[in-house]
Biopython code that builds the backbone (N, CA, C, O; Angstrom):
import numpy as np
from Bio.PDB.StructureBuilder import StructureBuilder

atoms = [
    (1, "UNK", "N", (-8.224, 12.646, -3.882)),
    (1, "UNK", "CA", (-8.609, 12.169, -2.591)),
    (1, "UNK", "C", (-7.737, 11.129, -2.145)),
    (1, "UNK", "O", (-7.322, 10.345, -2.998)),
    (2, "UNK", "N", (-7.457, 11.016, -1.192)),
    (2, "UNK", "CA", (-6.100, 10.266, -0.289)),
    (2, "UNK", "C", (-7.116, 9.075, 0.186)),
    (2, "UNK", "O", (-8.244, 9.147, 0.674)),
    (3, "UNK", "N", (-6.162, 7.772, -0.190)),
    (3, "UNK", "CA", (-6.941, 6.351, 0.430)),
    (3, "UNK", "C", (-5.517, 5.608, 1.228)),
    (3, "UNK", "O", (-4.352, 5.672, 0.835)),
    (4, "UNK", "N", (-5.949, 5.036, 2.228)),
    (4, "UNK", "CA", (-5.048, 4.146, 2.612)),
    (4, "UNK", "C", (-5.315, 2.787, 2.245)),
    (4, "UNK", "O", (-6.497, 2.443, 2.255)),
    (5, "UNK", "N", (-4.425, 1.935, 1.916)),
    (5, "UNK", "CA", (-4.666, 0.628, 1.148)),
    (5, "UNK", "C", (-3.806, -0.402, 2.465)),
    (5, "UNK", "O", (-2.588, -0.359, 2.635)),
    (6, "UNK", "N", (-4.664, -1.191, 3.199)),
    (6, "UNK", "CA", (-3.951, -2.030, 4.048)),
    (6, "UNK", "C", (-4.140, -3.409, 3.304)),
    (6, "UNK", "O", (-5.243, -3.877, 3.020)),
    (7, "UNK", "N", (-2.770, -4.078, 2.989)),
    (7, "UNK", "CA", (-2.791, -5.420, 2.794)),
    (7, "UNK", "C", (-2.646, -6.342, 3.743)),
    (7, "UNK", "O", (-1.928, -6.077, 4.707)),
    (8, "UNK", "N", (-3.308, -7.614, 3.647)),
    (8, "UNK", "CA", (-2.925, -8.958, 4.574)),
    (8, "UNK", "C", (-2.365, -9.934, 3.591)),
    (8, "UNK", "O", (-2.820, -10.271, 2.498)),
    (9, "UNK", "N", (-1.113, -10.375, 4.305)),
    (9, "UNK", "CA", (-0.558, -11.193, 3.601)),
    (9, "UNK", "C", (-1.152, -12.748, 3.847)),
    (9, "UNK", "O", (-1.551, -13.107, 4.955)),
    (10, "UNK", "N", (-1.156, -13.498, 2.830)),
    (10, "UNK", "CA", (-1.382, -15.089, 3.311)),
    (10, "UNK", "C", (-0.434, -15.660, 4.235)),
    (10, "UNK", "O", (0.771, -15.671, 3.985)),
    (11, "UNK", "N", (-0.948, -16.152, 5.331)),
    (11, "UNK", "CA", (-0.206, -16.395, 6.362)),
    (11, "UNK", "C", (0.639, -17.658, 5.842)),
    (11, "UNK", "O", (1.694, -17.810, 6.459)),
    (12, "UNK", "N", (0.381, -18.601, 4.821)),
    (12, "UNK", "CA", (1.357, -19.811, 4.770)),
    (12, "UNK", "C", (1.790, -19.536, 3.252)),
    (12, "UNK", "O", (2.121, -20.425, 2.467)),
    (13, "UNK", "N", (1.733, -18.105, 2.947)),
    (13, "UNK", "CA", (2.752, -17.950, 1.420)),
    (13, "UNK", "C", (4.407, -18.209, 1.583)),
    (13, "UNK", "O", (5.141, -17.738, 2.452)),
    (14, "UNK", "N", (4.679, -18.899, 0.732)),
    (14, "UNK", "CA", (6.152, -19.200, 0.548)),
    (14, "UNK", "C", (6.927, -17.656, 1.051)),
    (14, "UNK", "O", (6.567, -16.513, 0.771)),
    (15, "UNK", "N", (7.849, -18.012, 1.705)),
    (15, "UNK", "CA", (8.488, -16.999, 2.489)),
    (15, "UNK", "C", (9.546, -16.520, 1.232)),
    (15, "UNK", "O", (10.197, -15.547, 1.613)),
    (16, "UNK", "N", (9.797, -16.820, 0.230)),
    (16, "UNK", "CA", (10.744, -16.408, -0.633)),
    (16, "UNK", "C", (9.917, -15.597, -1.808)),
    (16, "UNK", "O", (10.562, -15.186, -2.773)),
    (17, "UNK", "N", (8.521, -15.366, -1.738)),
    (17, "UNK", "CA", (7.754, -14.712, -2.558)),
    (17, "UNK", "C", (7.932, -13.231, -2.539)),
    (17, "UNK", "O", (7.817, -12.610, -3.596)),
    (18, "UNK", "N", (8.179, -12.671, -1.518)),
    (18, "UNK", "CA", (8.565, -11.345, -1.513)),
    (18, "UNK", "C", (9.645, -10.884, -2.174)),
    (18, "UNK", "O", (9.599, -10.039, -3.068)),
    (19, "UNK", "N", (10.690, -11.453, -1.733)),
    (19, "UNK", "CA", (12.303, -11.695, -2.113)),
    (19, "UNK", "C", (12.305, -11.705, -3.465)),
    (19, "UNK", "O", (12.779, -10.766, -4.105)),
    (20, "UNK", "N", (11.707, -12.903, -4.102)),
    (20, "UNK", "CA", (11.657, -12.887, -5.712)),
    (20, "UNK", "C", (11.150, -11.777, -6.411)),
    (20, "UNK", "O", (11.764, -11.252, -7.340)),
    (21, "UNK", "N", (9.820, -11.318, -5.914)),
    (21, "UNK", "CA", (8.976, -10.064, -6.734)),
    (21, "UNK", "C", (9.476, -8.553, -6.205)),
    (21, "UNK", "O", (9.050, -7.469, -6.602)),
    (22, "UNK", "N", (10.327, -8.758, -5.369)),
    (22, "UNK", "CA", (10.633, -7.223, -4.707)),
    (22, "UNK", "C", (10.981, -6.503, -5.692)),
    (22, "UNK", "O", (10.168, -5.580, -5.753)),
    (23, "UNK", "N", (11.998, -6.381, -6.772)),
    (23, "UNK", "CA", (12.331, -5.595, -7.774)),
    (23, "UNK", "C", (11.144, -5.086, -8.696)),
    (23, "UNK", "O", (10.916, -3.914, -8.997)),
    (24, "UNK", "N", (10.431, -6.223, -9.082)),
    (24, "UNK", "CA", (9.296, -5.847, -9.873)),
    (24, "UNK", "C", (8.452, -4.556, -9.120)),
    (24, "UNK", "O", (8.202, -3.411, -9.496)),
    (25, "UNK", "N", (8.145, -5.305, -7.890)),
    (25, "UNK", "CA", (7.211, -4.418, -7.084)),
    (25, "UNK", "C", (7.994, -3.293, -6.749)),
    (25, "UNK", "O", (7.251, -2.600, -6.053)),
    (26, "UNK", "N", (9.020, -2.764, -6.854)),
    (26, "UNK", "CA", (9.532, -1.517, -6.591)),
    (26, "UNK", "C", (9.604, -0.812, -7.734)),
    (26, "UNK", "O", (9.428, 0.403, -7.653)),
    (27, "UNK", "N", (9.864, -1.391, -8.975)),
    (27, "UNK", "CA", (9.678, -0.808, -10.320)),
    (27, "UNK", "C", (8.119, -0.544, -10.511)),
    (27, "UNK", "O", (7.863, 0.121, -11.515)),
    (28, "UNK", "N", (7.328, -0.829, -9.953)),
    (28, "UNK", "CA", (6.068, -0.762, -10.135)),
    (28, "UNK", "C", (5.873, 0.674, -9.350)),
    (28, "UNK", "O", (5.606, 1.728, -9.927)),
    (29, "UNK", "N", (6.033, 0.542, -8.099)),
    (29, "UNK", "CA", (5.734, 1.718, -7.210)),
    (29, "UNK", "C", (6.361, 3.007, -7.888)),
    (29, "UNK", "O", (5.676, 4.019, -8.030)),
    (30, "UNK", "N", (7.724, 2.942, -8.317)),
    (30, "UNK", "CA", (8.302, 3.829, -8.930)),
    (30, "UNK", "C", (7.663, 4.544, -10.102)),
    (30, "UNK", "O", (7.732, 5.751, -10.335)),
    (31, "UNK", "N", (7.076, 3.682, -10.755)),
    (31, "UNK", "CA", (6.409, 4.188, -12.115)),
    (31, "UNK", "C", (5.180, 4.759, -11.937)),
    (31, "UNK", "O", (4.656, 5.522, -12.748)),
    (32, "UNK", "N", (4.521, 4.271, -10.485)),
    (32, "UNK", "CA", (3.155, 5.069, -10.151)),
    (32, "UNK", "C", (3.462, 5.953, -9.023)),
    (32, "UNK", "O", (2.727, 5.919, -8.036)),
    (33, "UNK", "N", (4.497, 6.761, -9.067)),
    (33, "UNK", "CA", (5.014, 7.477, -7.908)),
    (33, "UNK", "C", (3.868, 8.644, -7.842)),
    (33, "UNK", "O", (3.507, 9.167, -6.788)),
    (34, "UNK", "N", (3.329, 8.985, -9.206)),
    (34, "UNK", "CA", (2.198, 10.092, -8.851)),
    (34, "UNK", "C", (1.032, 9.872, -8.091)),
    (34, "UNK", "O", (0.314, 10.759, -7.630)),
    (35, "UNK", "N", (0.870, 8.651, -7.977)),
    (35, "UNK", "CA", (-0.332, 8.051, -7.225)),
    (35, "UNK", "C", (0.200, 7.550, -5.735)),
    (35, "UNK", "O", (-0.040, 8.056, -4.639)),
    (36, "UNK", "N", (0.872, 6.575, -6.005)),
    (36, "UNK", "CA", (1.476, 5.995, -4.489)),
    (36, "UNK", "C", (2.529, 7.046, -3.944)),
    (36, "UNK", "O", (3.632, 7.321, -4.417)),
    (37, "UNK", "N", (1.906, 7.554, -2.840)),
    (37, "UNK", "CA", (2.885, 8.499, -2.290)),
    (37, "UNK", "C", (3.866, 7.708, -1.223)),
    (37, "UNK", "O", (5.060, 8.009, -1.199)),
    (38, "UNK", "N", (3.364, 6.731, -0.376)),
    (38, "UNK", "CA", (4.261, 5.758, 0.603)),
    (38, "UNK", "C", (3.948, 4.266, 0.360)),
    (38, "UNK", "O", (2.865, 3.844, -0.046)),
    (39, "UNK", "N", (4.815, 3.670, 0.599)),
    (39, "UNK", "CA", (4.246, 2.218, 0.567)),
    (39, "UNK", "C", (5.293, 1.598, 1.559)),
    (39, "UNK", "O", (6.388, 2.119, 1.772)),
    (40, "UNK", "N", (4.867, 0.468, 2.128)),
    (40, "UNK", "CA", (5.868, -0.568, 2.918)),
    (40, "UNK", "C", (5.280, -1.478, 3.841)),
    (40, "UNK", "O", (4.185, -1.350, 4.389)),
    (41, "UNK", "N", (6.238, -2.566, 3.989)),
    (41, "UNK", "CA", (5.822, -3.352, 4.952)),
    (41, "UNK", "C", (5.602, -3.167, 6.401)),
    (41, "UNK", "O", (6.329, -2.428, 7.066)),
    (42, "UNK", "N", (4.411, -3.958, 7.001)),
    (42, "UNK", "CA", (4.217, -3.640, 8.236)),
    (42, "UNK", "C", (5.031, -4.782, 8.910)),
    (42, "UNK", "O", (5.449, -5.730, 8.245)),
    (43, "UNK", "N", (5.247, -4.665, 10.257)),
    (43, "UNK", "CA", (5.855, -5.657, 10.906)),
    (43, "UNK", "C", (5.142, -6.241, 12.215)),
    (43, "UNK", "O", (4.365, -5.531, 12.854)),
    (44, "UNK", "N", (5.425, -7.531, 12.587)),
    (44, "UNK", "CA", (4.815, -8.081, 13.892)),
    (44, "UNK", "C", (5.561, -7.898, 15.025)),
    (44, "UNK", "O", (6.481, -7.080, 15.061)),
    (45, "UNK", "N", (5.257, -8.566, 15.930)),
    (45, "UNK", "CA", (5.777, -8.225, 17.241)),
    (45, "UNK", "C", (7.263, -8.683, 17.380)),
    (45, "UNK", "O", (8.068, -8.038, 18.052)),
    (46, "UNK", "N", (7.556, -9.719, 16.777)),
    (46, "UNK", "CA", (9.081, -10.230, 16.402)),
    (46, "UNK", "C", (9.991, -9.218, 15.438)),
    (46, "UNK", "O", (11.219, -9.247, 15.532)),
    (47, "UNK", "N", (9.375, -8.396, 14.584)),
    (47, "UNK", "CA", (10.020, -7.701, 13.954)),
    (47, "UNK", "C", (10.108, -8.119, 12.530)),
    (47, "UNK", "O", (10.774, -7.503, 11.698)),
    (48, "UNK", "N", (9.388, -9.223, 12.269)),
    (48, "UNK", "CA", (9.088, -9.885, 10.961)),
    (48, "UNK", "C", (8.360, -8.965, 10.085)),
    (48, "UNK", "O", (7.439, -8.360, 10.632)),
    (49, "UNK", "N", (8.561, -8.739, 8.907)),
    (49, "UNK", "CA", (7.782, -7.907, 7.870)),
    (49, "UNK", "C", (6.548, -9.083, 7.486)),
    (49, "UNK", "O", (6.650, -10.302, 7.349)),
    (50, "UNK", "N", (5.471, -8.265, 7.386)),
    (50, "UNK", "CA", (4.175, -8.817, 7.248)),
    (50, "UNK", "C", (3.085, -7.906, 6.717)),
    (50, "UNK", "O", (3.042, -6.733, 7.087)),
    (51, "UNK", "N", (2.245, -8.380, 5.904)),
    (51, "UNK", "CA", (1.104, -7.214, 5.617)),
    (51, "UNK", "C", (1.683, -6.056, 4.783)),
    (51, "UNK", "O", (2.871, -6.174, 4.485)),
    (52, "UNK", "N", (1.134, -5.128, 4.425)),
    (52, "UNK", "CA", (1.652, -3.755, 3.730)),
    (52, "UNK", "C", (0.658, -2.574, 4.023)),
    (52, "UNK", "O", (-0.407, -2.650, 4.636)),
    (53, "UNK", "N", (1.164, -1.600, 3.522)),
    (53, "UNK", "CA", (0.503, -0.337, 3.872)),
    (53, "UNK", "C", (1.054, 0.529, 2.593)),
    (53, "UNK", "O", (2.234, 0.502, 2.245)),
    (54, "UNK", "N", (-0.140, 1.435, 1.829)),
    (54, "UNK", "CA", (-0.029, 2.186, 0.951)),
    (54, "UNK", "C", (-0.696, 3.735, 1.463)),
    (54, "UNK", "O", (-1.549, 3.731, 2.350)),
    (55, "UNK", "N", (-0.334, 4.775, 0.965)),
    (55, "UNK", "CA", (-1.021, 5.951, 0.874)),
    (55, "UNK", "C", (-1.052, 6.471, -0.304)),
    (55, "UNK", "O", (-0.038, 7.011, -0.745)),
    (56, "UNK", "N", (-2.355, 6.404, -1.130)),
    (56, "UNK", "CA", (-2.354, 6.691, -2.516)),
    (56, "UNK", "C", (-3.289, 7.973, -2.995)),
    (56, "UNK", "O", (-4.401, 8.188, -2.515)),
    (57, "UNK", "N", (-2.827, 8.579, -3.752)),
    (57, "UNK", "CA", (-3.771, 9.966, -4.165)),
    (57, "UNK", "C", (-4.398, 9.426, -5.449)),
    (57, "UNK", "O", (-3.709, 8.975, -6.365)),
    (58, "UNK", "N", (-5.738, 9.488, -5.481)),
    (58, "UNK", "CA", (-6.664, 8.766, -6.682)),
    (58, "UNK", "C", (-7.820, 9.752, -6.643)),
    (58, "UNK", "O", (-8.050, 10.596, -5.777)),
    (59, "UNK", "N", (-8.583, 9.451, -7.879)),
    (59, "UNK", "CA", (-9.564, 9.978, -8.036)),
    (59, "UNK", "C", (-10.844, 9.424, -7.383)),
    (59, "UNK", "O", (-11.767, 10.171, -7.055)),
    (60, "UNK", "N", (-10.873, 7.925, -7.183)),
    (60, "UNK", "CA", (-11.933, 7.117, -6.976)),
    (60, "UNK", "C", (-11.115, 5.776, -6.574)),
    (60, "UNK", "O", (-10.008, 5.356, -6.910)),
    (61, "UNK", "N", (-12.144, 5.272, -5.698)),
    (61, "UNK", "CA", (-11.897, 3.772, -5.137)),
    (61, "UNK", "C", (-11.229, 2.786, -6.531)),
    (61, "UNK", "O", (-10.130, 2.233, -6.550)),
    (62, "UNK", "N", (-12.141, 2.788, -7.484)),
    (62, "UNK", "CA", (-11.988, 2.073, -8.703)),
    (62, "UNK", "C", (-10.415, 2.196, -9.285)),
    (62, "UNK", "O", (-9.691, 1.313, -9.746)),
    (63, "UNK", "N", (-10.166, 3.632, -9.087)),
    (63, "UNK", "CA", (-8.618, 3.965, -9.635)),
    (63, "UNK", "C", (-7.449, 3.139, -8.484)),
    (63, "UNK", "O", (-6.323, 2.770, -8.819)),
    (64, "UNK", "N", (-8.023, 2.986, -7.159)),
    (64, "UNK", "CA", (-6.725, 2.298, -6.243)),
    (64, "UNK", "C", (-6.922, 0.639, -6.438)),
    (64, "UNK", "O", (-5.978, -0.148, -6.369)),
    (65, "UNK", "N", (-8.277, 0.257, -6.686)),
    (65, "UNK", "CA", (-8.378, -1.099, -7.062)),
    (65, "UNK", "C", (-7.570, -1.485, -8.481)),
    (65, "UNK", "O", (-6.979, -2.560, -8.582)),
    (66, "UNK", "N", (-7.594, -0.778, -9.259)),
    (66, "UNK", "CA", (-6.785, -0.967, -10.457)),
    (66, "UNK", "C", (-5.330, -0.949, -10.262)),
    (66, "UNK", "O", (-4.621, -1.692, -10.942)),
    (67, "UNK", "N", (-4.758, -0.042, -9.258)),
    (67, "UNK", "CA", (-3.324, -0.054, -8.887)),
    (67, "UNK", "C", (-3.116, -1.514, -8.096)),
    (67, "UNK", "O", (-2.187, -2.244, -8.440)),
    (68, "UNK", "N", (-3.908, -1.854, -7.157)),
    (68, "UNK", "CA", (-3.769, -2.949, -6.557)),
    (68, "UNK", "C", (-3.659, -4.313, -7.308)),
    (68, "UNK", "O", (-3.014, -5.254, -6.847)),
    (69, "UNK", "N", (-4.274, -4.355, -8.391)),
    (69, "UNK", "CA", (-4.227, -5.750, -9.205)),
    (69, "UNK", "C", (-3.121, -5.180, -10.253)),
    (69, "UNK", "O", (-2.596, -6.086, -10.899)),
    (70, "UNK", "N", (-2.842, -4.395, -10.436)),
    (70, "UNK", "CA", (-1.361, -4.157, -11.206)),
    (70, "UNK", "C", (-0.120, -4.450, -10.798)),
    (70, "UNK", "O", (0.814, -4.765, -11.536)),
    (71, "UNK", "N", (-0.089, -4.322, -9.305)),
    (71, "UNK", "CA", (1.234, -4.849, -8.631)),
    (71, "UNK", "C", (1.610, -5.865, -8.684)),
    (71, "UNK", "O", (0.886, -6.820, -8.403)),
    (72, "UNK", "N", (2.919, -6.006, -9.076)),
    (72, "UNK", "CA", (3.442, -7.611, -9.292)),
    (72, "UNK", "C", (3.160, -8.355, -8.131)),
    (72, "UNK", "O", (3.101, -9.579, -8.245)),
    (73, "UNK", "N", (2.944, -7.737, -6.841)),
    (73, "UNK", "CA", (3.145, -8.742, -5.778)),
    (73, "UNK", "C", (1.693, -9.568, -5.807)),
    (73, "UNK", "O", (1.692, -10.697, -5.316)),
    (74, "UNK", "N", (0.294, -8.964, -6.446)),
    (74, "UNK", "CA", (-0.903, -9.446, -6.429)),
    (74, "UNK", "C", (-1.075, -10.736, -7.089)),
    (74, "UNK", "O", (-1.993, -11.404, -6.613)),
    (75, "UNK", "N", (-0.441, -11.260, -8.050)),
    (75, "UNK", "CA", (-0.843, -12.393, -8.512)),
    (75, "UNK", "C", (-0.090, -13.575, -7.749)),
    (75, "UNK", "O", (-0.540, -14.719, -7.694)),
    (76, "UNK", "N", (0.916, -13.231, -7.260)),
    (76, "UNK", "CA", (1.883, -14.321, -6.837)),
    (76, "UNK", "C", (1.194, -14.745, -5.635)),
    (76, "UNK", "O", (1.958, -15.561, -5.119)),
    (77, "UNK", "N", (0.207, -14.634, -4.944)),
    (77, "UNK", "CA", (-0.450, -15.372, -3.670)),
    (77, "UNK", "C", (0.045, -14.794, -2.484)),
    (77, "UNK", "O", (-0.352, -15.156, -1.376)),
    (78, "UNK", "N", (1.016, -13.783, -2.681)),
    (78, "UNK", "CA", (1.433, -13.375, -1.235)),
    (78, "UNK", "C", (0.410, -12.508, -0.453)),
    (78, "UNK", "O", (0.338, -12.564, 0.775)),
    (79, "UNK", "N", (-0.445, -11.638, -1.273)),
    (79, "UNK", "CA", (-1.716, -10.974, -0.586)),
    (79, "UNK", "C", (-2.769, -11.900, -0.556)),
    (79, "UNK", "O", (-3.072, -12.587, -1.532)),
    (80, "UNK", "N", (-3.395, -11.948, 0.641)),
    (80, "UNK", "CA", (-4.615, -12.470, 0.619)),
    (80, "UNK", "C", (-5.993, -11.598, 0.507)),
    (80, "UNK", "O", (-7.048, -12.069, 0.082)),
    (81, "UNK", "N", (-5.813, -10.222, 0.965)),
    (81, "UNK", "CA", (-6.905, -9.496, 0.906)),
    (81, "UNK", "C", (-6.292, -7.978, 0.990)),
    (81, "UNK", "O", (-5.088, -7.788, 1.166)),
    (82, "UNK", "N", (-7.118, -7.057, 0.866)),
    (82, "UNK", "CA", (-6.652, -5.684, 1.076)),
    (82, "UNK", "C", (-8.195, -4.813, 1.399)),
    (82, "UNK", "O", (-9.328, -5.165, 1.071)),
    (83, "UNK", "N", (-7.792, -3.651, 2.110)),
    (83, "UNK", "CA", (-8.912, -2.897, 2.534)),
    (83, "UNK", "C", (-8.390, -1.490, 2.042)),
    (83, "UNK", "O", (-7.254, -1.023, 2.133)),
    (84, "UNK", "N", (-9.628, -0.900, 1.451)),
    (84, "UNK", "CA", (-9.274, 0.656, 0.856)),
    (84, "UNK", "C", (-9.940, 1.497, 1.993)),
    (84, "UNK", "O", (-11.069, 1.191, 2.377)),
    (85, "UNK", "N", (-9.318, 2.468, 2.496)),
    (85, "UNK", "CA", (-10.022, 3.276, 3.254)),
    (85, "UNK", "C", (-9.908, 4.730, 2.758)),
    (85, "UNK", "O", (-8.817, 5.078, 2.306)),
    (86, "UNK", "N", (-10.886, 5.582, 2.796)),
    (86, "UNK", "CA", (-10.879, 7.053, 2.317)),
    (86, "UNK", "C", (-9.990, 7.656, 3.519)),
    (86, "UNK", "O", (-10.056, 7.124, 4.627)),
    (87, "UNK", "N", (-9.203, 8.713, 3.305)),
    (87, "UNK", "CA", (-8.826, 9.482, 4.228)),
    (87, "UNK", "C", (-8.324, 10.962, 4.081)),
    (87, "UNK", "O", (-7.543, 11.353, 3.213)),
    (88, "UNK", "N", (-8.793, 11.583, 4.890)),
    (88, "UNK", "CA", (-8.751, 12.960, 4.950)),
    (88, "UNK", "C", (-7.483, 13.481, 5.763)),
    (88, "UNK", "O", (-7.553, 13.404, 6.989)),
    (89, "UNK", "N", (-6.352, 13.994, 5.195)),
    (89, "UNK", "CA", (-5.375, 14.463, 5.729)),
    (89, "UNK", "C", (-5.405, 15.779, 6.483)),
    (89, "UNK", "O", (-5.614, 16.745, 5.750)),
    (90, "UNK", "N", (-5.258, 16.028, 7.668)),
    (90, "UNK", "CA", (-5.553, 17.237, 8.479)),
    (90, "UNK", "C", (-4.175, 17.842, 8.991)),
    (90, "UNK", "O", (-4.186, 19.006, 9.392)),
    (91, "UNK", "N", (-2.987, 17.117, 9.000)),
    (91, "UNK", "CA", (-1.836, 17.364, 9.554)),
    (91, "UNK", "C", (-0.691, 17.006, 8.752)),
    (91, "UNK", "O", (-0.652, 15.897, 8.220)),
    (92, "UNK", "N", (0.313, 17.902, 8.606)),
    (92, "UNK", "CA", (1.407, 17.252, 7.727)),
    (92, "UNK", "C", (2.564, 18.338, 7.998)),
    (92, "UNK", "O", (2.390, 19.556, 8.035)),
    (93, "UNK", "N", (3.738, 17.678, 8.174)),
    (93, "UNK", "CA", (5.097, 18.891, 8.165)),
    (93, "UNK", "C", (4.875, 19.365, 9.425)),
    (93, "UNK", "O", (5.646, 20.325, 9.455)),
    (94, "UNK", "N", (4.287, 19.322, 10.568)),
    (94, "UNK", "CA", (4.324, 20.531, 11.571)),
    (94, "UNK", "C", (3.181, 21.441, 11.605)),
    (94, "UNK", "O", (3.020, 22.282, 12.490)),
    (95, "UNK", "N", (2.283, 21.227, 10.483)),
    (95, "UNK", "CA", (1.202, 22.253, 10.086)),
    (95, "UNK", "C", (-0.314, 21.696, 10.090)),
    (95, "UNK", "O", (-0.514, 20.556, 9.670)),
    (96, "UNK", "N", (-1.128, 22.301, 10.448)),
    (96, "UNK", "CA", (-2.507, 22.187, 10.420)),
    (96, "UNK", "C", (-2.703, 22.300, 8.611)),
    (96, "UNK", "O", (-2.175, 23.209, 7.971)),
    (97, "UNK", "N", (-3.578, 21.172, 7.949)),
    (97, "UNK", "CA", (-4.159, 21.570, 6.705)),
    (97, "UNK", "C", (-5.393, 21.909, 6.772)),
    (97, "UNK", "O", (-6.040, 21.945, 5.725)),
    (98, "UNK", "N", (-5.934, 22.197, 7.866)),
    (98, "UNK", "CA", (-7.502, 22.364, 7.764)),
    (98, "UNK", "C", (-7.721, 23.683, 8.960)),
    (98, "UNK", "O", (-6.931, 23.822, 9.894)),
    (99, "UNK", "N", (-8.635, 24.380, 8.796)),
    (99, "UNK", "CA", (-8.667, 25.288, 9.738)),
    (99, "UNK", "C", (-10.138, 25.649, 10.224)),
    (99, "UNK", "O", (-10.830, 26.535, 9.722)),
    (100, "UNK", "N", (-10.543, 24.733, 11.393)),
    (100, "UNK", "CA", (-11.703, 24.607, 12.189)),
    (100, "UNK", "C", (-12.216, 26.092, 12.177)),
    (100, "UNK", "O", (-11.388, 26.981, 11.978)),
    (101, "UNK", "N", (-13.558, 26.414, 12.381)),
    (101, "UNK", "CA", (-14.135, 27.649, 12.469)),
    (101, "UNK", "C", (-14.706, 27.633, 13.828)),
    (101, "UNK", "O", (-15.316, 28.614, 14.253)),
]
sb = StructureBuilder()
sb.init_structure("model")
sb.init_model(0)
sb.init_chain("A")
sb.init_seg("    ")
for serial, (resi, resn, name, xyz) in enumerate(atoms, 1):
    if name == "N":
        sb.init_residue(resn, " ", resi, " ")
    sb.init_atom(name, np.array(xyz, "f"), 0.0, 1.0, " ", f" {name:<3s}", serial, name[0])
structure = sb.get_structure()
């Protein structure tokens, strides 16, 4: 089952947190590539990176929560919250993934 994870960054977090922990965060994403399909920061109107988004393949919401809490960014204070949203992909790579009756 697919999930979208939307992260909200702490507005007053130290701006160097992301830089300081990025290598460990990327190692974590690569180590979990079988579950975390895509990941990246979102941008504000001025193009500054903020918040984040993952698309995850997992058996349950509990599995997704475990991933979130294992991410090296989580204990740093960079993230203030996250939302886990179940997602059904119906279109990819120019093709329908479902066929309505």
